[in-house]
C-alpha positions, 0 to 999 in steps of 0.5 A: 685794881682796874688792871684786871679789866684792861684786857677785857675792855680792849677786847670790847673796843675791838668787838665794838668797832667790828660791830659798828663798822659792819653796820656802817658797811651796810649803810654807806661808808662815810668819814663822819660815820666812821668817826661816830663808830669809833666814838661809840666803841670808846664810849662803850668801854668808858661806861664799862670801866666806870661801872667796874670802878664803882663796883670794885674800887669805891668800897672801903677796903676794911668793909670789903675785907669783912664781906669776902673770904678773909673775914676778921683776919683780913680786916685786921691785916688791912687796918695798918695800911689805912 
């Protein structure tokens, strides 16, 4: 179910690079600093995706079904697939 976060994470990567490269332009560009900017941008989306994974993908499906709108009917529909 992580596909719903893929576009957002790519946008975060682009904005992260924009921010870090903008800061880099004021501090004197260097290849090592450019690598650091890329690494920090990728680290940001990695942390974002890990947090989203733990929030949305580690909960048991039957427990999640009872807490959402479907209730007992959705839980009964999920049980055969477990």
